[in-house]
Every structure is written in C-alpha cells, then in structure tokens.
VEXLUMPA-20475 format. One line per 5 residues: number of its first residue (from 1); their letters; for each residue x, y, z of C-alpha. Coordinates in Angstrom, 2 decimals, always signed. Example, Ala and Ser with C-alpha at 12.3 -4.5 7.8 and 13.67 -1.06 7.14 Angstrom:
BEGIN
1) as) +12.30 -4.50 +7.80 ~ +13.67 -1.06 +7.14
//
This chain:
BEGIN
1) mngdi) +136.31 +126.04 -93.61 ~ +137.19 +122.39 -93.06 ~ +135.74 +120.62 -90.05 ~ +133.01 +118.39 -88.71 ~ +129.31 +119.18 -88.63
6) qtqtr) +127.27 +119.11 -85.44 ~ +124.90 +116.13 -85.27 ~ +121.82 +115.06 -83.35 ~ +122.87 +112.21 -81.06 ~ +119.80 +110.04 -81.80
11) cfacg) +119.60 +110.70 -85.56 ~ +119.34 +107.40 -87.48 ~ +121.75 +108.63 -90.16 ~ +124.39 +110.55 -88.18 ~ +123.72 +110.04 -84.48
16) aqhph) +126.48 +108.33 -82.55 ~ +124.01 +107.12 -79.88 ~ +121.46 +105.48 -82.19 ~ +121.86 +101.74 -81.56 ~ +120.98 +100.74 -85.15
21) glklq) +122.03 +103.92 -86.93 ~ +124.38 +104.53 -89.82 ~ +126.65 +106.76 -87.70 ~ +127.77 +108.84 -90.69 ~ +130.35 +111.52 -89.92
26) friee) +130.48 +114.36 -92.42 ~ +133.28 +116.86 -92.80 ~ +132.94 +120.27 -94.37 ~ +135.16 +120.62 -97.42 ~ +133.98 +124.22 -97.91
31) agrva) +130.73 +126.06 -97.22 ~ +128.02 +124.18 -99.09 ~ +130.14 +121.07 -99.75 ~ +130.53 +118.03 -97.45 ~ +131.94 +114.51 -97.61
36) sewrp) +131.93 +111.29 -95.60 ~ +133.24 +107.76 -95.83 ~ +130.68 +104.95 -95.54 ~ +131.11 +101.21 -95.22 ~ +127.61 +99.66 -95.24
41) sadwe) +126.80 +96.69 -93.06 ~ +124.97 +93.52 -94.11 ~ +122.40 +94.55 -91.47 ~ +121.01 +96.99 -94.06 ~ +120.50 +94.49 -96.90
46) gfqgi) +117.27 +94.32 -98.88 ~ +118.05 +91.39 -101.17 ~ +120.94 +89.24 -100.03 ~ +124.21 +91.00 -100.85 ~ +122.56 +94.32 -101.79
51) ihggv) +122.05 +97.29 -99.46 ~ +118.40 +98.36 -99.36 ~ +117.68 +101.30 -101.69 ~ +115.91 +103.14 -98.87 ~ +119.10 +103.07 -96.81
56) vttvl) +121.12 +104.36 -99.78 ~ +118.50 +107.11 -100.23 ~ +118.76 +107.99 -96.53 ~ +122.54 +108.38 -96.87 ~ +122.12 +110.74 -99.84
61) deams) +119.41 +112.75 -98.05 ~ +121.57 +113.09 -94.94 ~ +124.56 +114.20 -97.00 ~ +122.47 +116.87 -98.70 ~ +121.06 +118.09 -95.38
66) kavas) +124.63 +118.44 -94.07 ~ +125.63 +120.41 -97.19 ~ +122.79 +122.83 -96.44 ~ +123.77 +122.98 -92.76 ~ +127.38 +123.75 -93.72
71) tgmpg) +126.15 +127.11 -95.06 ~ +125.05 +128.04 -91.54 ~ +121.31 +127.51 -92.04 ~ +119.26 +124.43 -91.11 ~ +116.87 +123.05 -93.69
76) ltchl) +114.30 +120.34 -94.23 ~ +113.93 +118.14 -97.28 ~ +110.76 +118.97 -99.22 ~ +111.55 +117.18 -102.50 ~ +113.95 +114.29 -103.13
81) evrlr) +114.89 +112.27 -106.21 ~ +117.38 +109.42 -106.31 ~ +118.90 +107.46 -109.14 ~ +120.27 +104.08 -107.99 ~ +122.88 +103.40 -110.67
86) qsvtp) +124.61 +100.26 -109.35 ~ +124.09 +97.97 -106.38 ~ +125.72 +98.96 -103.12 ~ +127.03 +95.88 -101.35 ~ +127.94 +95.24 -97.71
91) gdhlt) +131.53 +96.09 -96.88 ~ +132.02 +98.46 -99.85 ~ +134.37 +101.35 -99.09 ~ +132.33 +104.31 -100.29 ~ +132.66 +108.07 -100.43
96) vrawv) +129.56 +110.21 -100.04 ~ +129.65 +113.82 -101.25 ~ +127.01 +116.55 -101.37 ~ +127.06 +120.12 -102.58 ~ +124.71 +123.10 -102.75
101) vekrk) +123.80 +123.89 -106.35 ~ +121.60 +126.95 -105.87 ~ +120.25 +129.01 -103.00 ~ +117.30 +131.28 -103.68 ~ +115.57 +132.87 -100.70
106) rrvrv) +114.31 +129.91 -98.60 ~ +114.83 +127.27 -101.28 ~ +118.14 +125.42 -101.52 ~ +118.81 +122.94 -104.34 ~ +121.39 +120.29 -103.53
111) eaeir) +122.98 +117.22 -105.17 ~ +124.80 +114.22 -103.72 ~ +126.58 +111.12 -104.92 ~ +127.96 +107.87 -103.59 ~ +131.12 +106.52 -105.27
116) dgrdt) +133.18 +103.42 -104.70 ~ +136.97 +103.06 -104.52 ~ +137.20 +102.86 -108.32 ~ +135.34 +106.21 -108.58 ~ +132.24 +104.49 -109.99
121) ekahg) +129.04 +106.35 -109.12 ~ +126.69 +104.01 -107.27 ~ +123.87 +106.48 -106.60 ~ +123.01 +110.14 -107.21 ~ +120.49 +112.36 -105.48
126) watfl) +118.83 +115.71 -106.14 ~ +116.82 +117.56 -103.51 ~ +115.15 +120.81 -102.62 ~ +115.38 +121.98 -99.02 ~ +113.49 +124.78 -97.29
131) tpgvd) +115.26 +126.90 -94.71 ~ +113.40 +128.81 -91.98 ~ +112.11 +132.24 -92.87 ~ +113.28 +135.11 -90.68 ~ +111.71 +138.43 -89.80
136) rngle) +113.50 +141.81 -89.68 ~ +114.82 +141.03 -86.19 ~ +116.40 +137.78 -87.33 ~ +113.79 +135.65 -85.56 ~ +112.17 +132.67 -87.24
141) aipln) +108.99 +133.92 -88.90 ~ +108.00 +130.90 -90.95 ~ +108.22 +127.53 -89.22 ~ +110.13 +124.69 -90.84 ~ +107.05 +122.44 -90.79
146) tsgvd) +106.65 +121.26 -94.39 ~ +103.99 +118.62 -93.75 ~ +101.39 +118.80 -96.46 ~ +103.60 +121.02 -98.65 ~ +104.18 +119.56 -102.09
151) aaead) +107.19 +120.46 -104.25 ~ +105.27 +123.02 -106.36 ~ +103.97 +124.77 -103.24 ~ +107.43 +124.71 -101.66 ~ +108.81 +126.29 -104.82
156) tvar) +106.20 +129.08 -104.54 ~ +106.89 +129.62 -100.83 ~ +110.62 +129.90 -101.48 ~ +110.33 +132.63 -104.10
//
C-alpha cells in the first residue's frame, strides 16, 4: 500500500497552497506507517540557527495524523507529547516517520520521530488521536470536536 496521502491545500503543515507552510509530503509505507523528507528553512528559526520547537512539534503531529489517516480513518489529536532530543537546524536533511502503535475503538495511539542523515534521532513524539464514532449505518454518530476534552476524558470516550 505505498502511495501519497491526500492533503488539505491550505494546511500549514502539508498544504501546497499555504504561502508560509511547511509543504510536507508524506508517503504511505504500509497502512498505519508513513514517512516524509523535510529540509527546514531558516524562516522557522526560534533562536538563531535552531528551528523553533513548536515547528518541530507541528511536523511530528502532522506525521502522526497522516499515519492515522493511512488506516482509512481521519482523526484529531487529543493528547500530544514531544521530546526534543537535539537541535534541528536550517538546511538539515531530515526523515520524518510515524506509525500507529495501538488502535482501540475510537482511540489511536501513535508515535513519530525525526532523524538526520546520520540516523540520529532529533525529536520523538507520542500522541493519542480520536476517530469519529459511527452508528450502525456507517454514519458519523459522534462528532470529531474534541474542544474541552482532556486526555483522561478522551481515554474514557474511546473505550
């Protein structure tokens, strides 16, 4: 099941038409596993010579959302943790990978990593996504709106 994943054209992370976006292009390695190449721009620096941690976190979150999408079901991030292990610098040639770890009802646990050309892990992410609930007719029964839902509540909803 190799191929590209459909994107939203104006998405900051993956949209080709976003004027300031990251323009990430993910490929499906297999259902639940995706990868992309990323070469960050100096436009996304926090401190001089270091890519802002929020941008690195966005890349990990997007990768994990694409891993969930590669299973055929959309999902929204409801809990996200990131470990920034080493600085990401402008111009680095990086590989971003994400994979589904566990899928239980509406809850999907996912991990992602960013590695450089020497296979050094620069950042790692862990997330929980919620997928839409469906009724017996296959129609969405529980909306994807997770505003105001904390991780413990999301865990209860997904069981």
